[in-house]
N, C-alpha and C positions, 0 to 999 in steps of 0.2 A: 602233808595233811593239814586241814583247816577245819575249824568248827564254825558253822553258820546257824543263824536263827531261821525261823520259818520263811522269812522274806528274802533270805540269801545274803544277809549282812554278816560280816565276819565278827566273831565273838572272841573275847579274851577272858579267861578265868570265870567262865559261865558255861553251864551245860548247854548243849545244842546238838546239831546234826554233824557228824564227822564226814567230811568229804575229801576226795583226793583231786588235786588240780593237775597232777602229773601221773603218767602210767607207772605201775609198779609190777614186779615179777609175778605175783599170784593173782592178778586181776584177770577175770574172764575176758576173752577177746571177741566173743560172739556166741550165738545160739545156733544149734542145729535147726535146719528147716526154717531159717530166717534169712532168705537170700538178699533182701535189701537192707537188713539190719534194723528194721523198724521195731521189732519186739525188744531187741537188745537196747536200742536207744531209749525206748519207752521205760524199760525196767531200771536203767542206771543213770540216764542223763536228762530226763525231762524235768525233774523237780528243780534242779539247780543247773541251768544251762552252762556247759563248759566244765562241769565238775562231775566226777564219778561219785555216786551216792548209792550205797547198798540198800538202805532202807530198813534194815533189821535192828 
């Protein structure tokens, strides 16, 4: 897990957006009725490319 600022720069000892750079066991793997993965990618990977970001 890593904390990023809105521009995607890593932060230390400062509040920011929690992201995951590696897969983890309870991470969703896709959405139903999303055959090409576009909705899934848009929901979790668009804001910080290459990092999973929940957004809540």
